[in-house]
Backbone as XML, in Angstrom:
<?xml version="1.0"?>
<chain id="A" units="angstrom">
  <residue number="1" name="MET">
    <atom name="N" x="22.103" y="17.817" z="-40.143"/>
    <atom name="CA" x="23.250" y="17.089" z="-39.689"/>
    <atom name="C" x="23.184" y="16.836" z="-38.178"/>
  </residue>
  <residue number="2" name="ALA">
    <atom name="N" x="22.541" y="17.726" z="-37.437"/>
    <atom name="CA" x="22.444" y="17.547" z="-35.998"/>
    <atom name="C" x="21.619" y="16.319" z="-35.648"/>
  </residue>
  <residue number="3" name="LYS">
    <atom name="N" x="20.626" y="16.012" z="-36.452"/>
    <atom name="CA" x="19.812" y="14.831" z="-36.188"/>
    <atom name="C" x="20.621" y="13.555" z="-36.355"/>
  </residue>
  <residue number="4" name="ASP">
    <atom name="N" x="21.505" y="13.515" z="-37.325"/>
    <atom name="CA" x="22.310" y="12.322" z="-37.555"/>
    <atom name="C" x="23.272" y="12.066" z="-36.401"/>
  </residue>
  <residue number="5" name="SER">
    <atom name="N" x="23.812" y="13.118" z="-35.802"/>
    <atom name="CA" x="24.753" y="12.915" z="-34.708"/>
    <atom name="C" x="24.040" y="12.409" z="-33.457"/>
  </residue>
  <residue number="6" name="ALA">
    <atom name="N" x="22.771" y="12.755" z="-33.294"/>
    <atom name="CA" x="22.028" y="12.260" z="-32.141"/>
    <atom name="C" x="21.673" y="10.789" z="-32.299"/>
  </residue>
  <residue number="7" name="SER">
    <atom name="N" x="21.582" y="10.314" z="-33.509"/>
    <atom name="CA" x="21.176" y="8.931" z="-33.727"/>
    <atom name="C" x="22.313" y="7.938" z="-33.492"/>
  </residue>
  <residue number="8" name="VAL">
    <atom name="N" x="23.535" y="8.415" z="-33.340"/>
    <atom name="CA" x="24.645" y="7.500" z="-33.092"/>
    <atom name="C" x="24.755" y="7.121" z="-31.617"/>
  </residue>
  <residue number="9" name="ARG">
    <atom name="N" x="23.922" y="7.687" z="-30.787"/>
    <atom name="CA" x="23.933" y="7.317" z="-29.374"/>
    <atom name="C" x="23.374" y="5.915" z="-29.215"/>
  </residue>
  <residue number="10" name="THR">
    <atom name="N" x="24.033" y="5.132" z="-28.417"/>
    <atom name="CA" x="23.561" y="3.771" z="-28.179"/>
    <atom name="C" x="22.450" y="3.790" z="-27.135"/>
  </residue>
  <residue number="11" name="ALA">
    <atom name="N" x="21.758" y="2.691" z="-27.039"/>
    <atom name="CA" x="20.655" y="2.601" z="-26.083"/>
    <atom name="C" x="21.155" y="2.736" z="-24.650"/>
  </residue>
  <residue number="12" name="ILE">
    <atom name="N" x="22.312" y="2.185" z="-24.362"/>
    <atom name="CA" x="22.835" y="2.261" z="-23.000"/>
    <atom name="C" x="23.195" y="3.693" z="-22.625"/>
  </residue>
  <residue number="13" name="SER">
    <atom name="N" x="23.640" y="4.485" z="-23.573"/>
    <atom name="CA" x="23.991" y="5.862" z="-23.244"/>
    <atom name="C" x="22.745" y="6.707" z="-23.005"/>
  </residue>
  <residue number="14" name="LYS">
    <atom name="N" x="21.619" y="6.301" z="-23.551"/>
    <atom name="CA" x="20.381" y="7.048" z="-23.333"/>
    <atom name="C" x="19.807" y="6.798" z="-21.943"/>
  </residue>
  <residue number="15" name="VAL">
    <atom name="N" x="20.029" y="5.632" z="-21.378"/>
    <atom name="CA" x="19.447" y="5.302" z="-20.081"/>
    <atom name="C" x="20.449" y="5.375" z="-18.936"/>
  </residue>
  <residue number="16" name="ARG">
    <atom name="N" x="21.687" y="5.667" z="-19.224"/>
    <atom name="CA" x="22.697" y="5.747" z="-18.184"/>
    <atom name="C" x="22.360" y="6.876" z="-17.212"/>
  </residue>
  <residue number="17" name="PHE">
    <atom name="N" x="22.586" y="6.637" z="-15.948"/>
    <atom name="CA" x="22.363" y="7.582" z="-14.852"/>
    <atom name="C" x="20.888" y="7.881" z="-14.608"/>
  </residue>
  <residue number="18" name="LEU">
    <atom name="N" x="19.980" y="7.068" z="-15.119"/>
    <atom name="CA" x="18.567" y="7.245" z="-14.815"/>
    <atom name="C" x="18.140" y="6.400" z="-13.620"/>
  </residue>
  <residue number="19" name="GLY">
    <atom name="N" x="19.050" y="5.700" z="-13.029"/>
    <atom name="CA" x="18.733" y="4.861" z="-11.887"/>
    <atom name="C" x="18.584" y="3.412" z="-12.307"/>
  </residue>
  <residue number="20" name="SER">
    <atom name="N" x="18.726" y="2.543" z="-11.343"/>
    <atom name="CA" x="18.639" y="1.120" z="-11.656"/>
    <atom name="C" x="17.250" y="0.596" z="-11.326"/>
  </residue>
  <residue number="21" name="ALA">
    <atom name="N" x="16.979" y="-0.567" z="-11.796"/>
    <atom name="CA" x="15.692" y="-1.218" z="-11.552"/>
    <atom name="C" x="15.847" y="-2.324" z="-10.514"/>
  </residue>
  <residue number="22" name="LYS">
    <atom name="N" x="16.674" y="-2.093" z="-9.508"/>
    <atom name="CA" x="16.937" y="-3.123" z="-8.512"/>
    <atom name="C" x="15.689" y="-3.504" z="-7.728"/>
  </residue>
  <residue number="23" name="SER">
    <atom name="N" x="14.882" y="-2.527" z="-7.340"/>
    <atom name="CA" x="13.744" y="-2.824" z="-6.476"/>
    <atom name="C" x="12.478" y="-3.129" z="-7.253"/>
  </residue>
  <residue number="24" name="GLY">
    <atom name="N" x="12.513" y="-3.059" z="-8.560"/>
    <atom name="CA" x="11.310" y="-3.299" z="-9.345"/>
    <atom name="C" x="10.780" y="-4.708" z="-9.200"/>
  </residue>
  <residue number="25" name="THR">
    <atom name="N" x="11.664" y="-5.685" z="-9.163"/>
    <atom name="CA" x="11.226" y="-7.068" z="-9.044"/>
    <atom name="C" x="10.627" y="-7.338" z="-7.678"/>
  </residue>
  <residue number="26" name="SER">
    <atom name="N" x="11.251" y="-6.836" z="-6.638"/>
    <atom name="CA" x="10.705" y="-7.073" z="-5.298"/>
    <atom name="C" x="9.385" y="-6.340" z="-5.105"/>
  </residue>
  <residue number="27" name="ASP">
    <atom name="N" x="9.241" y="-5.150" z="-5.677"/>
    <atom name="CA" x="7.965" y="-4.442" z="-5.580"/>
    <atom name="C" x="6.859" y="-5.210" z="-6.291"/>
  </residue>
  <residue number="28" name="ALA">
    <atom name="N" x="7.159" y="-5.738" z="-7.462"/>
    <atom name="CA" x="6.161" y="-6.515" z="-8.196"/>
    <atom name="C" x="5.806" y="-7.792" z="-7.433"/>
  </residue>
  <residue number="29" name="TRP">
    <atom name="N" x="6.807" y="-8.419" z="-6.856"/>
    <atom name="CA" x="6.572" y="-9.629" z="-6.073"/>
    <atom name="C" x="5.731" y="-9.315" z="-4.834"/>
  </residue>
  <residue number="30" name="ASN">
    <atom name="N" x="6.073" y="-8.249" z="-4.120"/>
    <atom name="CA" x="5.306" y="-7.856" z="-2.938"/>
    <atom name="C" x="3.870" y="-7.496" z="-3.292"/>
  </residue>
  <residue number="31" name="MET">
    <atom name="N" x="3.675" y="-6.878" z="-4.446"/>
    <atom name="CA" x="2.328" y="-6.524" z="-4.889"/>
    <atom name="C" x="1.487" y="-7.784" z="-5.088"/>
  </residue>
  <residue number="32" name="ARG">
    <atom name="N" x="2.067" y="-8.805" z="-5.679"/>
    <atom name="CA" x="1.327" y="-10.047" z="-5.898"/>
    <atom name="C" x="1.081" y="-10.799" z="-4.592"/>
  </residue>
  <residue number="33" name="VAL">
    <atom name="N" x="2.051" y="-10.780" z="-3.703"/>
    <atom name="CA" x="1.879" y="-11.458" z="-2.415"/>
    <atom name="C" x="0.787" y="-10.776" z="-1.599"/>
  </residue>
  <residue number="34" name="THR">
    <atom name="N" x="0.786" y="-9.446" z="-1.570"/>
    <atom name="CA" x="-0.249" y="-8.755" z="-0.805"/>
    <atom name="C" x="-1.625" y="-8.937" z="-1.435"/>
  </residue>
  <residue number="35" name="SER">
    <atom name="N" x="-1.693" y="-8.998" z="-2.761"/>
    <atom name="CA" x="-3.001" y="-9.218" z="-3.379"/>
    <atom name="C" x="-3.522" y="-10.616" z="-3.062"/>
  </residue>
  <residue number="36" name="LEU">
    <atom name="N" x="-2.639" y="-11.608" z="-3.029"/>
    <atom name="CA" x="-3.068" y="-12.953" z="-2.640"/>
    <atom name="C" x="-3.454" y="-13.007" z="-1.162"/>
  </residue>
  <residue number="37" name="ALA">
    <atom name="N" x="-2.733" y="-12.288" z="-0.324"/>
    <atom name="CA" x="-3.064" y="-12.264" z="1.101"/>
    <atom name="C" x="-4.385" y="-11.550" z="1.348"/>
  </residue>
  <residue number="38" name="LEU">
    <atom name="N" x="-4.701" y="-10.577" z="0.513"/>
    <atom name="CA" x="-5.945" y="-9.837" z="0.700"/>
    <atom name="C" x="-7.187" y="-10.652" z="0.343"/>
  </residue>
  <residue number="39" name="LEU">
    <atom name="N" x="-7.046" y="-11.690" z="-0.455"/>
    <atom name="CA" x="-8.218" y="-12.508" z="-0.803"/>
    <atom name="C" x="-8.870" y="-13.136" z="0.434"/>
  </residue>
  <residue number="40" name="PRO">
    <atom name="N" x="-8.166" y="-13.949" z="1.220"/>
    <atom name="CA" x="-8.823" y="-14.499" z="2.412"/>
    <atom name="C" x="-9.076" y="-13.444" z="3.491"/>
  </residue>
  <residue number="41" name="LEU">
    <atom name="N" x="-8.203" y="-12.442" z="3.565"/>
    <atom name="CA" x="-8.416" y="-11.398" z="4.567"/>
    <atom name="C" x="-9.676" y="-10.593" z="4.279"/>
  </residue>
  <residue number="42" name="THR">
    <atom name="N" x="-9.986" y="-10.364" z="3.011"/>
    <atom name="CA" x="-11.203" y="-9.636" z="2.666"/>
    <atom name="C" x="-12.438" y="-10.442" z="3.044"/>
  </residue>
  <residue number="43" name="ILE">
    <atom name="N" x="-12.404" y="-11.733" z="2.788"/>
    <atom name="CA" x="-13.535" y="-12.580" z="3.172"/>
    <atom name="C" x="-13.709" y="-12.580" z="4.689"/>
  </residue>
  <residue number="44" name="ALA">
    <atom name="N" x="-12.609" y="-12.696" z="5.421"/>
    <atom name="CA" x="-12.679" y="-12.672" z="6.882"/>
    <atom name="C" x="-13.132" y="-11.308" z="7.387"/>
  </residue>
  <residue number="45" name="PHE">
    <atom name="N" x="-12.659" y="-10.228" z="6.752"/>
    <atom name="CA" x="-13.059" y="-8.880" z="7.143"/>
    <atom name="C" x="-14.560" y="-8.681" z="6.946"/>
  </residue>
  <residue number="46" name="VAL">
    <atom name="N" x="-15.073" y="-9.125" z="5.806"/>
    <atom name="CA" x="-16.511" y="-9.003" z="5.544"/>
    <atom name="C" x="-17.299" y="-9.823" z="6.561"/>
  </residue>
  <residue number="47" name="ALA">
    <atom name="N" x="-16.806" y="-10.996" z="6.917"/>
    <atom name="CA" x="-17.481" y="-11.816" z="7.923"/>
    <atom name="C" x="-17.514" y="-11.113" z="9.277"/>
  </residue>
  <residue number="48" name="VAL">
    <atom name="N" x="-16.415" y="-10.487" z="9.661"/>
    <atom name="CA" x="-16.381" y="-9.759" z="10.935"/>
    <atom name="C" x="-17.340" y="-8.577" z="10.895"/>
  </residue>
  <residue number="49" name="VAL">
    <atom name="N" x="-17.328" y="-7.827" z="9.803"/>
    <atom name="CA" x="-18.211" y="-6.661" z="9.695"/>
    <atom name="C" x="-19.671" y="-7.096" z="9.698"/>
  </residue>
  <residue number="50" name="LEU">
    <atom name="N" x="-20.000" y="-8.177" z="8.994"/>
    <atom name="CA" x="-21.381" y="-8.664" z="8.991"/>
    <atom name="C" x="-21.811" y="-9.138" z="10.376"/>
  </residue>
  <residue number="51" name="SER">
    <atom name="N" x="-20.880" y="-9.706" z="11.133"/>
    <atom name="CA" x="-21.227" y="-10.134" z="12.492"/>
    <atom name="C" x="-21.443" y="-8.947" z="13.426"/>
  </residue>
  <residue number="52" name="LEU">
    <atom name="N" x="-20.890" y="-7.798" z="13.071"/>
    <atom name="CA" x="-21.049" y="-6.606" z="13.910"/>
    <atom name="C" x="-22.263" y="-5.767" z="13.529"/>
  </residue>
  <residue number="53" name="LEU">
    <atom name="N" x="-22.865" y="-6.050" z="12.382"/>
    <atom name="CA" x="-24.020" y="-5.266" z="11.942"/>
    <atom name="C" x="-25.194" y="-5.449" z="12.902"/>
  </residue>
  <residue number="54" name="GLY">
    <atom name="N" x="-25.853" y="-4.360" z="13.209"/>
    <atom name="CA" x="-27.030" y="-4.407" z="14.062"/>
    <atom name="C" x="-26.730" y="-4.438" z="15.545"/>
  </residue>
  <residue number="55" name="LYS">
    <atom name="N" x="-25.478" y="-4.508" z="15.920"/>
    <atom name="CA" x="-25.129" y="-4.524" z="17.340"/>
    <atom name="C" x="-24.896" y="-3.102" z="17.824"/>
  </residue>
  <residue number="56" name="ASP">
    <atom name="N" x="-25.170" y="-2.897" z="19.093"/>
    <atom name="CA" x="-24.895" y="-1.573" z="19.645"/>
    <atom name="C" x="-23.400" y="-1.437" z="19.928"/>
  </residue>
  <residue number="57" name="TYR">
    <atom name="N" x="-23.020" y="-0.252" z="20.373"/>
    <atom name="CA" x="-21.605" y="0.071" z="20.538"/>
    <atom name="C" x="-20.934" y="-0.834" z="21.569"/>
  </residue>
  <residue number="58" name="ASP">
    <atom name="N" x="-21.608" y="-1.087" z="22.678"/>
    <atom name="CA" x="-20.994" y="-1.911" z="23.728"/>
    <atom name="C" x="-20.813" y="-3.361" z="23.282"/>
  </residue>
  <residue number="59" name="ALA">
    <atom name="N" x="-21.786" y="-3.893" z="22.554"/>
    <atom name="CA" x="-21.663" y="-5.269" z="22.058"/>
    <atom name="C" x="-20.554" y="-5.366" z="21.012"/>
  </residue>
  <residue number="60" name="MET">
    <atom name="N" x="-20.422" y="-4.321" z="20.206"/>
    <atom name="CA" x="-19.359" y="-4.310" z="19.204"/>
    <atom name="C" x="-17.989" y="-4.270" z="19.882"/>
  </residue>
  <residue number="61" name="ARG">
    <atom name="N" x="-17.871" y="-3.448" z="20.909"/>
    <atom name="CA" x="-16.596" y="-3.384" z="21.634"/>
    <atom name="C" x="-16.289" y="-4.696" z="22.335"/>
  </residue>
  <residue number="62" name="ALA">
    <atom name="N" x="-17.325" y="-5.350" z="22.848"/>
    <atom name="CA" x="-17.112" y="-6.637" z="23.511"/>
    <atom name="C" x="-16.637" y="-7.689" z="22.512"/>
  </residue>
  <residue number="63" name="GLU">
    <atom name="N" x="-17.189" y="-7.657" z="21.300"/>
    <atom name="CA" x="-16.747" y="-8.631" z="20.297"/>
    <atom name="C" x="-15.337" y="-8.322" z="19.806"/>
  </residue>
  <residue number="64" name="LEU">
    <atom name="N" x="-15.000" y="-7.052" z="19.666"/>
    <atom name="CA" x="-13.650" y="-6.691" z="19.226"/>
    <atom name="C" x="-12.614" y="-6.861" z="20.335"/>
  </residue>
  <residue number="65" name="ALA">
    <atom name="N" x="-13.066" y="-7.085" z="21.560"/>
    <atom name="CA" x="-12.124" y="-7.347" z="22.649"/>
    <atom name="C" x="-11.493" y="-8.728" z="22.506"/>
  </residue>
  <residue number="66" name="HIS">
    <atom name="N" x="-12.138" y="-9.607" z="21.751"/>
    <atom name="CA" x="-11.538" y="-10.912" z="21.462"/>
    <atom name="C" x="-10.411" y="-10.709" z="20.456"/>
  </residue>
  <residue number="67" name="PRO">
    <atom name="N" x="-9.338" y="-11.467" z="20.581"/>
    <atom name="CA" x="-8.177" y="-11.208" z="19.716"/>
    <atom name="C" x="-8.381" y="-11.555" z="18.243"/>
  </residue>
  <residue number="68" name="VAL">
    <atom name="N" x="-9.204" y="-12.546" z="17.927"/>
    <atom name="CA" x="-9.324" y="-12.978" z="16.530"/>
    <atom name="C" x="-9.965" y="-11.904" z="15.647"/>
  </residue>
  <residue number="69" name="PRO">
    <atom name="N" x="-11.132" y="-11.347" z="16.005"/>
    <atom name="CA" x="-11.691" y="-10.298" z="15.133"/>
    <atom name="C" x="-10.797" y="-9.062" z="15.038"/>
  </residue>
  <residue number="70" name="ALA">
    <atom name="N" x="-10.183" y="-8.692" z="16.147"/>
    <atom name="CA" x="-9.291" y="-7.523" z="16.119"/>
    <atom name="C" x="-8.068" y="-7.798" z="15.249"/>
  </residue>
  <residue number="71" name="LEU">
    <atom name="N" x="-7.534" y="-8.995" z="15.331"/>
    <atom name="CA" x="-6.377" y="-9.349" z="14.509"/>
    <atom name="C" x="-6.743" y="-9.391" z="13.027"/>
  </residue>
  <residue number="72" name="ILE">
    <atom name="N" x="-7.934" y="-9.891" z="12.711"/>
    <atom name="CA" x="-8.386" y="-9.900" z="11.317"/>
    <atom name="C" x="-8.488" y="-8.475" z="10.788"/>
  </residue>
  <residue number="73" name="LEU">
    <atom name="N" x="-9.071" y="-7.583" z="11.589"/>
    <atom name="CA" x="-9.179" y="-6.187" z="11.159"/>
    <atom name="C" x="-7.806" y="-5.563" z="10.954"/>
  </residue>
  <residue number="74" name="LEU">
    <atom name="N" x="-6.910" y="-5.787" z="11.888"/>
    <atom name="CA" x="-5.572" y="-5.196" z="11.779"/>
    <atom name="C" x="-4.800" y="-5.745" z="10.582"/>
  </residue>
  <residue number="75" name="LEU">
    <atom name="N" x="-4.858" y="-7.041" z="10.367"/>
    <atom name="CA" x="-4.152" y="-7.626" z="9.220"/>
    <atom name="C" x="-4.727" y="-7.128" z="7.901"/>
  </residue>
  <residue number="76" name="PHE">
    <atom name="N" x="-6.052" y="-7.025" z="7.826"/>
    <atom name="CA" x="-6.681" y="-6.525" z="6.602"/>
    <atom name="C" x="-6.278" y="-5.079" z="6.345"/>
  </residue>
  <residue number="77" name="ILE">
    <atom name="N" x="-6.309" y="-4.260" z="7.375"/>
    <atom name="CA" x="-5.975" y="-2.841" z="7.220"/>
    <atom name="C" x="-4.512" y="-2.673" z="6.814"/>
  </residue>
  <residue number="78" name="LEU">
    <atom name="N" x="-3.609" y="-3.316" z="7.527"/>
    <atom name="CA" x="-2.182" y="-3.133" z="7.250"/>
    <atom name="C" x="-1.779" y="-3.707" z="5.896"/>
  </residue>
  <residue number="79" name="THR">
    <atom name="N" x="-2.320" y="-4.862" z="5.544"/>
    <atom name="CA" x="-2.009" y="-5.442" z="4.238"/>
    <atom name="C" x="-2.584" y="-4.589" z="3.118"/>
  </residue>
  <residue number="80" name="GLY">
    <atom name="N" x="-3.801" y="-4.106" z="3.311"/>
    <atom name="CA" x="-4.421" y="-3.255" z="2.296"/>
    <atom name="C" x="-3.689" y="-1.943" z="2.100"/>
  </residue>
  <residue number="81" name="ILE">
    <atom name="N" x="-3.225" y="-1.356" z="3.181"/>
    <atom name="CA" x="-2.508" y="-0.085" z="3.066"/>
    <atom name="C" x="-1.139" y="-0.297" z="2.417"/>
  </residue>
  <residue number="82" name="TYR">
    <atom name="N" x="-0.467" y="-1.380" z="2.752"/>
    <atom name="CA" x="0.818" y="-1.665" z="2.101"/>
    <atom name="C" x="0.617" y="-1.934" z="0.612"/>
  </residue>
  <residue number="83" name="HIS">
    <atom name="N" x="-0.444" y="-2.644" z="0.268"/>
    <atom name="CA" x="-0.771" y="-2.902" z="-1.134"/>
    <atom name="C" x="-1.079" y="-1.588" z="-1.854"/>
  </residue>
  <residue number="84" name="MET">
    <atom name="N" x="-1.812" y="-0.700" z="-1.188"/>
    <atom name="CA" x="-2.125" y="0.607" z="-1.765"/>
    <atom name="C" x="-0.848" y="1.419" z="-1.987"/>
  </residue>
  <residue number="85" name="LYS">
    <atom name="N" x="0.067" y="1.376" z="-1.020"/>
    <atom name="CA" x="1.323" y="2.112" z="-1.153"/>
    <atom name="C" x="2.131" y="1.616" z="-2.345"/>
  </residue>
  <residue number="86" name="LEU">
    <atom name="N" x="2.222" y="0.300" z="-2.488"/>
    <atom name="CA" x="2.975" y="-0.263" z="-3.610"/>
    <atom name="C" x="2.335" y="0.085" z="-4.952"/>
  </residue>
  <residue number="87" name="GLY">
    <atom name="N" x="1.025" y="0.019" z="-5.025"/>
    <atom name="CA" x="0.339" y="0.346" z="-6.272"/>
    <atom name="C" x="0.505" y="1.797" z="-6.655"/>
  </residue>
  <residue number="88" name="MET">
    <atom name="N" x="0.351" y="2.682" z="-5.677"/>
    <atom name="CA" x="0.513" y="4.109" z="-5.969"/>
    <atom name="C" x="1.963" y="4.430" z="-6.318"/>
  </residue>
  <residue number="89" name="GLN">
    <atom name="N" x="2.903" y="3.762" z="-5.682"/>
    <atom name="CA" x="4.317" y="3.967" z="-5.996"/>
    <atom name="C" x="4.612" y="3.551" z="-7.433"/>
  </residue>
  <residue number="90" name="THR">
    <atom name="N" x="4.027" y="2.462" z="-7.870"/>
    <atom name="CA" x="4.212" y="2.019" z="-9.254"/>
    <atom name="C" x="3.643" y="3.033" z="-10.232"/>
  </residue>
  <residue number="91" name="ILE">
    <atom name="N" x="2.466" y="3.547" z="-9.934"/>
    <atom name="CA" x="1.851" y="4.553" z="-10.804"/>
    <atom name="C" x="2.713" y="5.808" z="-10.863"/>
  </residue>
  <residue number="92" name="LEU">
    <atom name="N" x="3.198" y="6.259" z="-9.706"/>
    <atom name="CA" x="4.030" y="7.464" z="-9.680"/>
    <atom name="C" x="5.343" y="7.242" z="-10.423"/>
  </residue>
  <residue number="93" name="ASP">
    <atom name="N" x="5.951" y="6.087" z="-10.245"/>
    <atom name="CA" x="7.203" y="5.800" z="-10.956"/>
    <atom name="C" x="7.005" y="5.765" z="-12.464"/>
  </residue>
  <residue number="94" name="ASP">
    <atom name="N" x="5.880" y="5.251" z="-12.900"/>
    <atom name="CA" x="5.654" y="5.086" z="-14.334"/>
    <atom name="C" x="5.190" y="6.358" z="-15.028"/>
  </residue>
  <residue number="95" name="TYR">
    <atom name="N" x="4.387" y="7.177" z="-14.357"/>
    <atom name="CA" x="3.712" y="8.260" z="-15.066"/>
    <atom name="C" x="4.122" y="9.667" z="-14.661"/>
  </residue>
  <residue number="96" name="VAL">
    <atom name="N" x="4.877" y="9.834" z="-13.594"/>
    <atom name="CA" x="5.371" y="11.162" z="-13.223"/>
    <atom name="C" x="6.800" y="11.261" z="-13.731"/>
  </residue>
  <residue number="97" name="HIS">
    <atom name="N" x="7.042" y="12.199" z="-14.626"/>
    <atom name="CA" x="8.341" y="12.261" z="-15.296"/>
    <atom name="C" x="9.281" y="13.307" z="-14.705"/>
  </residue>
  <residue number="98" name="SER">
    <atom name="N" x="8.754" y="14.285" z="-14.001"/>
    <atom name="CA" x="9.597" y="15.280" z="-13.353"/>
    <atom name="C" x="10.242" y="14.651" z="-12.120"/>
  </residue>
  <residue number="99" name="THR">
    <atom name="N" x="11.547" y="14.755" z="-12.017"/>
    <atom name="CA" x="12.271" y="14.106" z="-10.923"/>
    <atom name="C" x="11.854" y="14.645" z="-9.564"/>
  </residue>
  <residue number="100" name="HIS">
    <atom name="N" x="11.771" y="15.963" z="-9.438"/>
    <atom name="CA" x="11.421" y="16.560" z="-8.144"/>
    <atom name="C" x="9.978" y="16.240" z="-7.772"/>
  </residue>
  <residue number="101" name="LEU">
    <atom name="N" x="9.086" y="16.326" z="-8.736"/>
    <atom name="CA" x="7.686" y="16.017" z="-8.464"/>
    <atom name="C" x="7.518" y="14.547" z="-8.098"/>
  </residue>
  <residue number="102" name="LYS">
    <atom name="N" x="8.279" y="13.682" z="-8.740"/>
    <atom name="CA" x="8.205" y="12.259" z="-8.429"/>
    <atom name="C" x="8.692" y="11.994" z="-7.006"/>
  </residue>
  <residue number="103" name="GLU">
    <atom name="N" x="9.801" y="12.621" z="-6.623"/>
    <atom name="CA" x="10.329" y="12.422" z="-5.272"/>
    <atom name="C" x="9.347" y="12.902" z="-4.217"/>
  </residue>
  <residue number="104" name="TRP">
    <atom name="N" x="8.790" y="14.092" z="-4.422"/>
    <atom name="CA" x="7.829" y="14.627" z="-3.462"/>
    <atom name="C" x="6.548" y="13.799" z="-3.434"/>
  </residue>
  <residue number="105" name="SER">
    <atom name="N" x="6.135" y="13.303" z="-4.580"/>
    <atom name="CA" x="4.936" y="12.466" z="-4.631"/>
    <atom name="C" x="5.152" y="11.147" z="-3.900"/>
  </residue>
  <residue number="106" name="LEU">
    <atom name="N" x="6.330" y="10.568" z="-4.044"/>
    <atom name="CA" x="6.629" y="9.321" z="-3.338"/>
    <atom name="C" x="6.691" y="9.538" z="-1.829"/>
  </residue>
  <residue number="107" name="VAL">
    <atom name="N" x="7.241" y="10.668" z="-1.404"/>
    <atom name="CA" x="7.270" y="10.989" z="0.026"/>
    <atom name="C" x="5.851" y="11.207" z="0.543"/>
  </residue>
  <residue number="108" name="ALA">
    <atom name="N" x="5.035" y="11.928" z="-0.227"/>
    <atom name="CA" x="3.646" y="12.164" z="0.175"/>
    <atom name="C" x="2.868" y="10.851" z="0.233"/>
  </residue>
  <residue number="109" name="ASN">
    <atom name="N" x="3.125" y="9.960" z="-0.705"/>
    <atom name="CA" x="2.473" y="8.651" z="-0.710"/>
    <atom name="C" x="2.830" y="7.869" z="0.551"/>
  </residue>
  <residue number="110" name="LEU">
    <atom name="N" x="4.108" y="7.857" z="0.895"/>
    <atom name="CA" x="4.545" y="7.154" z="2.096"/>
    <atom name="C" x="3.934" y="7.780" z="3.347"/>
  </residue>
  <residue number="111" name="PHE">
    <atom name="N" x="3.961" y="9.108" z="3.432"/>
    <atom name="CA" x="3.403" y="9.798" z="4.592"/>
    <atom name="C" x="1.910" y="9.521" z="4.724"/>
  </residue>
  <residue number="112" name="PHE">
    <atom name="N" x="1.191" y="9.564" z="3.606"/>
    <atom name="CA" x="-0.245" y="9.316" z="3.635"/>
    <atom name="C" x="-0.545" y="7.896" z="4.102"/>
  </residue>
  <residue number="113" name="CYS">
    <atom name="N" x="0.164" y="6.925" z="3.557"/>
    <atom name="CA" x="-0.088" y="5.531" z="3.922"/>
    <atom name="C" x="0.248" y="5.260" z="5.385"/>
  </residue>
  <residue number="114" name="VAL">
    <atom name="N" x="1.341" y="5.819" z="5.859"/>
    <atom name="CA" x="1.712" y="5.626" z="7.264"/>
    <atom name="C" x="0.699" y="6.295" z="8.185"/>
  </residue>
  <residue number="115" name="SER">
    <atom name="N" x="0.273" y="7.511" z="7.852"/>
    <atom name="CA" x="-0.671" y="8.211" z="8.721"/>
    <atom name="C" x="-2.037" y="7.530" z="8.736"/>
  </residue>
  <residue number="116" name="VAL">
    <atom name="N" x="-2.520" y="7.076" z="7.586"/>
    <atom name="CA" x="-3.798" y="6.358" z="7.551"/>
    <atom name="C" x="-3.674" y="5.028" z="8.291"/>
  </residue>
  <residue number="117" name="GLY">
    <atom name="N" x="-2.562" y="4.342" z="8.108"/>
    <atom name="CA" x="-2.350" y="3.078" z="8.802"/>
    <atom name="C" x="-2.309" y="3.243" z="10.310"/>
  </residue>
  <residue number="118" name="LEU">
    <atom name="N" x="-1.594" y="4.255" z="10.775"/>
    <atom name="CA" x="-1.528" y="4.498" z="12.219"/>
    <atom name="C" x="-2.884" y="4.881" z="12.790"/>
  </residue>
  <residue number="119" name="ALA">
    <atom name="N" x="-3.642" y="5.694" z="12.061"/>
    <atom name="CA" x="-4.971" y="6.088" z="12.527"/>
    <atom name="C" x="-5.902" y="4.877" z="12.611"/>
  </residue>
  <residue number="120" name="CYS">
    <atom name="N" x="-5.841" y="4.005" z="11.622"/>
    <atom name="CA" x="-6.693" y="2.810" z="11.633"/>
    <atom name="C" x="-6.281" y="1.840" z="12.736"/>
  </residue>
  <residue number="121" name="VAL">
    <atom name="N" x="-4.994" y="1.643" z="12.911"/>
    <atom name="CA" x="-4.515" y="0.754" z="13.970"/>
    <atom name="C" x="-4.902" y="1.316" z="15.333"/>
  </residue>
  <residue number="122" name="TYR">
    <atom name="N" x="-4.759" y="2.615" z="15.512"/>
    <atom name="CA" x="-5.159" y="3.248" z="16.771"/>
    <atom name="C" x="-6.650" y="3.039" z="17.033"/>
  </residue>
  <residue number="123" name="ALA">
    <atom name="N" x="-7.479" y="3.198" z="16.003"/>
    <atom name="CA" x="-8.922" y="3.038" z="16.175"/>
    <atom name="C" x="-9.282" y="1.606" z="16.566"/>
  </residue>
  <residue number="124" name="VAL">
    <atom name="N" x="-8.678" y="0.633" z="15.903"/>
    <atom name="CA" x="-8.982" y="-0.767" z="16.227"/>
    <atom name="C" x="-8.481" y="-1.113" z="17.626"/>
  </residue>
  <residue number="125" name="LEU">
    <atom name="N" x="-7.280" y="-0.672" z="17.965"/>
    <atom name="CA" x="-6.744" y="-0.969" z="19.298"/>
    <atom name="C" x="-7.535" y="-0.265" z="20.391"/>
  </residue>
  <residue number="126" name="LYS">
    <atom name="N" x="-7.994" y="0.935" z="20.111"/>
    <atom name="CA" x="-8.804" y="1.657" z="21.099"/>
    <atom name="C" x="-10.128" y="0.933" z="21.325"/>
  </residue>
  <residue number="127" name="LEU">
    <atom name="N" x="-10.737" y="0.443" z="20.255"/>
    <atom name="CA" x="-11.975" y="-0.319" z="20.407"/>
    <atom name="C" x="-11.725" y="-1.655" z="21.100"/>
  </residue>
  <residue number="128" name="SER">
    <atom name="N" x="-10.572" y="-2.244" z="20.863"/>
    <atom name="CA" x="-10.294" y="-3.565" z="21.422"/>
    <atom name="C" x="-9.938" y="-3.522" z="22.902"/>
  </residue>
  <residue number="129" name="PHE">
    <atom name="N" x="-9.166" y="-2.529" z="23.311"/>
    <atom name="CA" x="-8.653" y="-2.511" z="24.681"/>
    <atom name="C" x="-9.377" y="-1.559" z="25.616"/>
  </residue>
  <residue number="130" name="ALA">
    <atom name="N" x="-10.160" y="-0.662" z="25.093"/>
    <atom name="CA" x="-10.806" y="0.328" z="25.970"/>
    <atom name="C" x="-12.056" y="-0.224" z="26.604"/>
  </residue>
</chain>
């Protein structure tokens, strides 16, 4: 008899208070926009890296002192890291079912992406301006 009483619950009562899906559409949209932005940025990034192959450190720094190669590197890095953050957030939202573990995983994901992004931006700016 206990099984029959559980089956009278409506679908809305099963999902109530589990949170809304307000940001799901914007996350999916941002994921597609960043993936489209990464297509030309990846080609430009590979072109910059190929132009730097075989050069010594001083020649590489001289080339990165120009704003275009440095900007290409920065845009590729920042767009890629944001795309990585969104993808990992989607995976964590979908497959981690413990609420506390999901919250901590999302915080760790954000912290990791910000720290890697800052380290990469610092490295490119140091090479460009030093």
